[in-house]
C-alpha positions in Angstrom: 0.0 0.0 0.0 1.2 3.5 -0.8 -0.1 6.4 1.3 -0.5 8.8 -1.7 -3.6 10.3 -3.1 -2.6 10.5 -6.7 -2.3 7.9 -9.4 1.2 6.5 -10.2 2.7 3.4 -11.7 6.0 1.5 -11.5 7.8 1.2 -14.8 9.7 -2.1 -15.0 13.4 -1.4 -15.8 14.9 -3.6 -18.5 18.4 -4.9 -18.3 19.4 -2.3 -20.8 17.9 0.5 -18.6 19.8 -0.8 -15.6 23.0 -1.0 -17.6 22.5 2.6 -18.8 21.8 3.8 -15.3 24.9 2.1 -13.9 27.0 3.5 -16.8 25.7 7.0 -16.0 26.6 6.7 -12.3 30.0 5.2 -13.2 30.8 8.1 -15.6 29.9 10.7 -13.0 31.9 9.1 -10.2 34.8 7.7 -12.3 37.7 9.1 -14.3 39.7 7.1 -16.8 43.1 8.5 -17.8 45.7 7.5 -20.3 49.2 8.3 -18.9 52.8 7.9 -19.9 55.9 7.3 -17.9 59.2 8.2 -19.4 62.5 7.3 -17.8 65.7 9.0 -19.1 68.9 7.9 -17.4 72.7 7.8 -17.8 72.6 4.3 -19.4 69.2 3.6 -20.7 65.9 5.3 -21.5 62.4 3.8 -22.0 58.8 4.7 -21.7 55.4 3.0 -21.2 51.8 3.9 -21.5 49.2 2.9 -18.9 45.5 3.3 -18.3 44.5 4.5 -14.8 41.0 4.5 -13.3 40.1 6.9 -10.5 36.9 7.0 -8.5 35.4 9.7 -6.4 35.7 8.9 -2.7 33.7 11.8 -1.1 31.1 14.3 -2.1 31.0 18.0 -1.7 33.4 20.9 -2.5 36.5 18.9 -1.7 35.7 15.8 -3.7 38.7 13.5 -4.1 39.5 10.9 -6.6 41.6 7.8 -5.7 43.3 5.4 -8.0 41.3 2.1 -8.0 42.9 0.4 -11.0 46.0 0.7 -13.2 47.6 -1.4 -15.9 50.4 -1.0 -18.4 49.1 -1.1 -22.0 52.4 -0.7 -24.0 56.1 -0.7 -23.3 58.8 0.6 -25.5 62.1 -1.2 -26.1 65.0 -0.3 -23.8 67.2 2.2 -25.5 70.8 3.0 -24.6 70.7 6.7 -23.9 72.3 8.5 -26.8 75.2 10.8 -26.1 77.0 13.3 -28.3 80.8 13.6 -28.5 80.8 16.5 -25.9 79.2 14.2 -23.4 75.7 15.7 -23.5 72.6 13.7 -24.3 71.5 13.7 -27.9 68.1 15.3 -27.5 67.3 15.0 -31.2 67.8 11.2 -31.1 65.8 11.0 -27.9 63.0 13.0 -29.5 62.9 10.5 -32.4 62.8 7.6 -30.0 59.9 9.0 -28.1 57.9 10.1 -31.2 58.5 6.6 -32.6 57.2 5.0 -29.4 54.1 7.1 -29.5 53.5 6.1 -33.1 54.0 2.4 -32.5 51.8 2.5 -29.4 49.1 4.2 -31.5 48.9 7.4 -29.5 49.3 11.1 -30.3 50.3 13.6 -27.6 46.8 14.9 -27.4 45.6 11.4 -26.5 47.6 11.5 -23.2 45.9 12.9 -20.1 48.9 13.0 -17.8 52.5 11.8 -17.6 55.7 11.8 -15.7 59.3 12.3 -17.0 62.0 11.2 -14.7 65.5 12.4 -15.3 68.4 10.6 -13.5 72.2 10.5 -13.6 73.7 12.4 -16.5 70.2 13.5 -17.6 69.8 15.9 -14.7 72.9 18.0 -15.6 71.8 21.5 -16.6 72.6 21.3 -20.4 70.9 17.9 -20.7 67.9 18.8 -18.6 67.3 22.0 -20.6 67.4 20.1 -23.9 65.1 17.4 -22.7 62.7 20.0 -21.2 62.2 21.4 -24.7 60.9 18.0 -25.9 58.1 18.2 -23.4 57.5 21.9 -23.4 54.0 21.7 -24.8 53.0 19.1 -22.2 54.0 21.3 -19.2 50.5 21.5 -17.7 49.9 17.7 -17.9 53.3 16.3 -17.0 55.3 15.9 -13.9 59.0 16.4 -14.7 61.2 15.3 -11.9 65.0 15.4 -11.7 66.1 12.6 -9.4 69.4 12.7 -7.5 70.7 9.7 -5.8 68.2 9.7 -2.9 65.1 10.2 -5.0 66.3 7.5 -7.4 66.5 5.1 -4.5 62.8 5.9 -3.6 61.6 5.7 -7.2 63.4 2.3 -7.7 61.9 0.9 -4.4 58.4 1.9 -5.4 58.8 1.1 -9.1 60.3 -2.3 -8.6 57.4 -3.5 -6.4 59.6 -3.8 -3.3 57.6 -1.3 -1.2 54.4 -3.2 -2.0 56.0 -6.5 -1.3 57.3 -5.3 2.0 53.9 -4.2 3.0 52.2 -7.4 1.8 54.7 -9.5 3.8 54.8 -7.2 6.8 58.5 -7.6 6.7 61.8 -5.6 6.4 63.3 -5.7 2.9 66.5 -4.2 1.5 65.9 -3.1 -2.1 69.0 -3.0 -4.3 68.8 -1.2 -7.7 72.0 -1.6 -9.8 72.0 0.7 -12.7 74.7 1.7 -15.2 76.8 3.8 -12.9 75.4 3.6 -9.4 73.7 1.2 -6.9 70.8 2.5 -4.9 69.7 0.9 -1.6 66.3 1.4 0.2 65.6 -0.1 3.6 61.8 -0.8 3.7 59.8 -1.9 6.7 56.2 -2.9 6.3 55.9 -0.7 3.2 57.6 2.3 4.8 61.0 3.5 3.5 63.2 4.0 6.5 66.3 5.2 4.7 68.2 5.2 1.5 71.8 5.4 0.3 73.8 5.1 -3.0 77.3 4.2 -4.0 79.2 4.2 -7.3 79.0 0.6 -8.6 77.2 -0.1 -11.8 77.0 -2.3 -14.8 78.3 0.2 -17.3 81.3 1.5 -15.2 83.3 -0.1 -18.1 81.6 0.0 -21.5 82.1 0.1 -25.2 81.5 3.1 -27.4 79.6 3.1 -30.7 82.7 1.8 -32.5 83.0 -1.2 -30.1 86.1 0.2 -28.3 86.2 0.0 -24.5 86.5 3.7 -23.9 84.0 4.4 -21.1 85.8 4.0 -17.9 83.9 5.6 -15.0 85.8 7.1 -12.0 84.8 4.1 -9.9 86.4 1.7 -12.4 89.5 3.8 -12.5 89.9 3.6 -8.7 89.5 -0.2 -8.9 91.9 -0.6 -11.8 94.5 1.5 -9.9 94.1 -0.7 -6.8 94.5 -3.8 -8.9 97.4 -2.5 -11.0 95.4 -2.6 -14.3 95.8 0.0 -17.1 92.5 1.6 -18.2 93.4 2.0 -21.9 91.0 0.5 -24.5 93.3 -2.4 -25.4 93.7 -3.5 -21.8 89.9 -3.1 -21.2 89.2 -5.3 -24.2 90.6 -8.3 -22.3 87.7 -10.0 -20.6 89.9 -11.3 -17.8 90.8 -7.8 -16.8 87.2 -6.6 -17.0 86.2 -9.6 -14.8 88.7 -8.6 -12.2 87.3 -5.1 -12.0 83.7 -6.5 -11.9 84.7 -8.9 -9.1 86.2 -6.1 -7.0 83.2 -3.9 -7.5 81.0 -6.8 -6.5 83.0 -7.2 -3.3 82.3 -3.5 -2.5 78.6 -3.9 -3.3 78.3 -7.0 -1.1 79.9 -5.0 1.8 77.3 -2.4 1.5 74.4 -4.8 1.1 75.5 -7.0 4.0 76.4 -4.0 6.2 80.0 -5.2 6.5 82.8 -2.8 7.5 83.9 -0.8 4.4 87.5 -0.7 3.2 89.2 2.4 1.7 87.8 1.7 -1.8 84.3 1.2 -0.4 84.4 4.5 1.4 85.7 6.2 -1.7 82.7 5.0 -3.7 80.1 6.1 -1.2 77.8 8.8 -2.6 75.3 9.5 0.3 75.1 9.0 4.0 74.7 5.4 5.3 71.5 3.5 5.9 69.9 3.8 9.4 70.8 1.0 11.8 68.5 -1.2 13.8 66.4 -3.0 11.2 67.8 -6.2 9.7 66.5 -7.2 6.3 64.8 -10.6 5.9 65.1 -10.5 2.1 66.9 -8.7 -0.7 65.0 -7.5 -3.7 66.8 -6.3 -6.9 66.0 -4.0 -9.9 68.0 -2.2 -12.6 69.7 -3.6 -15.6 72.0 -5.9 -13.6 68.9 -7.5 -12.0 68.1 -9.0 -15.5 71.2 -11.1 -15.2 70.9 -11.9 -11.5 67.5 -13.5 -12.2 68.7 -14.9 -15.5 66.1 -13.2 -17.7 68.9 -11.9 -19.9 71.9 -13.7 -21.4 73.0 -11.3 -24.1 75.7 -8.8 -23.2 75.5 -5.1 -24.3 79.1 -4.0 -24.3 79.6 -3.5 -20.6 80.3 -5.4 -17.3 76.7 -5.9 -16.1 76.7 -9.7 -16.6 80.0 -10.5 -14.8 79.0 -8.0 -12.1 75.7 -9.8 -11.5 77.5 -13.2 -11.5 80.2 -12.0 -9.0 77.7 -10.3 -6.7 75.4 -13.3 -6.6 78.4 -15.5 -5.6 79.5 -13.0 -3.0 76.1 -12.8 -1.4 75.7 -16.6 -1.5 79.1 -17.2 0.2 78.7 -14.5 2.9 75.0 -14.8 3.9 71.8 -16.8 3.5 69.3 -14.0 3.0 67.0 -14.8 0.0 67.2 -12.8 -3.2 63.8 -12.0 -4.5 62.6 -10.7 -7.9 59.9 -8.1 -7.0 58.7 -8.0 -10.6 60.0 -5.1 -12.6 63.8 -5.2 -12.7 65.1 -2.9 -15.5 61.7 -1.3 -15.8 61.5 -0.2 -12.2 60.1 3.2 -13.0 56.9 5.2 -12.9 54.1 4.2 -15.2 52.9 7.8 -15.3 51.0 10.2 -13.0 47.4 10.2 -11.9 45.9 13.6 -11.3 42.7 15.0 -9.9 41.4 18.4 -9.0 40.2 19.5 -5.6 38.3 22.7 -5.1 39.3 24.4 -1.9 37.1 26.8 0.1 38.5 30.4 0.4 37.9 30.2 4.1 40.8 27.8 4.5 43.3 29.7 2.4 45.9 32.2 3.5 47.2 34.1 0.5 48.9 37.4 1.1 49.6 38.1 -2.5 47.2 36.9 -5.3 49.8 37.5 -8.0 52.0 34.6 -6.9 49.4 32.2 -8.5 49.2 30.2 -10.7 52.1 27.8 -10.1 52.8 24.3 -11.5 54.6 21.1 -10.6 55.6 21.9 -7.1 57.1 18.9 -5.4 55.5 17.8 -2.1 57.7 17.3 1.0 55.6 15.3 3.5 56.4 15.5 7.2 55.1 12.0 7.9 55.1 12.3 11.7 52.4 12.6 14.3 51.5 16.1 15.6 49.4 15.0 18.5 50.2 16.2 22.0 53.0 18.6 22.8 55.0 19.8 19.8 58.7 20.4 19.6 59.8 22.9 16.9 63.3 21.4 16.5 62.0 17.9 16.1 59.5 18.9 13.5 62.0 21.1 11.6 64.4 18.1 11.4 61.6 15.9 10.1 60.9 18.4 7.3 64.6 18.6 6.4 64.9 14.9 6.3 61.8 14.6 4.0 63.2 17.3 1.7 66.6 15.5 1.6 65.0 12.3 0.5 63.4 14.2 -2.4 66.8 15.6 -3.3 65.5 19.1 -2.5 67.3 21.9 -0.8 65.2 23.4 2.0 65.3 26.7 0.1 63.8 25.3 -3.1 60.3 25.9 -4.3 58.3 23.2 -2.5 55.0 22.3 -0.8 55.4 21.4 2.9 52.6 18.9 3.7 51.5 17.5 7.0 48.5 16.2 8.9 47.4 18.4 11.8 46.2 16.5 14.9 45.0 17.7 18.3 43.5 21.0 19.3 44.2 24.2 17.2 45.5 26.0 20.3 47.5 29.1 19.6 50.6 27.8 21.5 50.6 24.6 19.3 50.1 26.6 16.1 52.8 29.0 17.0 55.2 26.1 17.7 54.4 24.7 14.3 55.0 28.0 12.6 58.4 28.3 14.3 59.3 24.8 13.1 58.4 25.7 9.5 60.6 28.8 9.8 63.5 26.8 11.2 63.2 24.3 8.4 62.5 26.5 5.4 63.4 30.1 6.3 66.0 30.0 9.1 67.1 33.6 8.3 63.5 34.7 8.1 63.6 35.1 4.3 63.1 32.8 1.3 63.7 33.5 -2.4 61.5 30.7 -3.6 57.8 30.2 -2.9 56.7 28.2 0.2 53.4 26.4 -0.1 51.8 24.8 3.0 49.4 21.9 2.3 47.6 20.8 5.5 45.3 17.9 6.2 43.4 19.7 8.9 41.5 23.0 9.4 44.3 25.4 10.4 45.6 26.7 7.1 44.5 30.3 7.4 45.5 30.7 11.0 49.0 29.1 10.5 49.6 31.3 7.4 48.6 34.4 9.4 51.0 33.6 12.2 53.9 33.1 9.8 53.2 36.3 7.9 52.0 38.7 10.5 53.7 37.5 13.7 56.9 35.8 12.6 57.3 38.2 9.6 58.2 35.5 7.1 59.6 37.3 4.0 58.5 35.0 1.3 55.8 34.2 -1.2 53.5 32.2 1.1 50.4 30.1 0.2 48.7 28.1 3.0 45.9 25.7 2.1 44.2 23.1 4.2 41.9 20.2 3.5 44.7 18.5 1.5 45.6 14.8 1.9 49.0 14.4 0.2 51.8 11.8 0.3 55.4 11.5 -0.8 56.0 11.6 -4.6 53.1 14.0 -5.1 53.3 17.2 -7.1 50.8 20.0 -7.1 49.5 22.8 -9.4 47.6 25.7 -7.9 45.5 27.8 -10.1 44.5 31.5 -9.8 42.1 32.6 -7.0 38.5 32.8 -8.0 37.0 35.7 -6.1 34.1 35.3 -5.6 33.6 32.6 -4.5 37.1 32.6 -3.0 38.5 29.2 -4.2 41.6 28.0 -6.0 41.7 24.8 -8.1 44.5 22.5 -6.9 45.6 19.7 -9.1 47.4 16.9 -7.3 49.6 14.7 -9.5 50.8 11.5 -7.9 53.5 9.4 -9.4 52.2 5.9 -10.2 53.9 2.6 -10.3 52.8 -0.8 -11.6 
């Protein structure tokens, strides 16, 4: 019975009607993106296309989309990064390679919704980075372009290889080892959280052939080894496989010392590129990625004019003799890279923004430095400042660089606690009271306007300051902030998250 005094009827929905309704709801709540990940390094370059599905998680002004599915749909061949005679990357050859990949994959630049370009090693040097930037100049609004130093490379390899996900899945401590052309990157991961990273100069192309087949590439690390072993580094001597094997064996010994946390000798210390890993967490497994991993797990037999294969063999033997920790293939190996970048827009209420100067907006591709510590209870400015500095260091960012400092506010918004937080931000990012580069605060919590006002009006921070709350960010995020719409007093914020398979 229906308690209504007018005639009505129920129309029976057909299967087609239900499907159409479900599709309409899906389209309103779901976004599908085509994204590209491009990795340009000292030794190799490659790219891949992926399809990403995001779904709305909440309703209202601050609607958020989260990635619910992703899969790679096309991978390029692995290309040896082309160099010119002066040592710079051949941007024209790289452009041809990328354009050819788009064509073979069946895509045009306009088909791509978002992407990520990661530059590592030689590619981050100023001349190279500038030339590569020109390739993607027209995609500036859609792409994340990140230059990765040693520490960020460690983090990208740990995520891109699948090691972080594996550690979380197994609820265990894993040491991830990425052995590239010139360096080895380590990441200590506990239950899916990266505790620390380090890098040292051991790689599969420390000794390599040039385009003519002559053994002319001798990295500084190989020169040090050759000197210790009494080996000449001229092309004729390097053409002797026995001499190259001796160098590979010595490099493997150094790498094993780092991996097994053994005391370092003089050569080991000379090859160290960053500070050491934190102590206290013992790895229950080793995971590997990078070109040398292809030989460690016997996926590759062919050699490519370098010492990657003998280095893999010697390192495997060293680890087998000196320990019993299992070696695990996390899945990606040489393709331990981003598959692109998801992105979604969040409209933020003007009531939560502190913006002293509207002219500083819009801005694009600001890297996020996430504090990653609890702010409940009493706050200590020095501890928080050190946390921010550590997070910036892991992203290979100077504290004075243009960045977005992100954190989750917890506890009461009492003035004393907010003032302590403001002092911590000053200590970390403007110890002299002045910054040349913009500082963006991205806060998960409702204190953006108050905190921005304290920094500007009370601590007299001399900088371009933007403070926005209602933001849930994480490491390896980048943000775009559009111009202020007044009225109604909102800014569009595009969050671009690096994605991994």
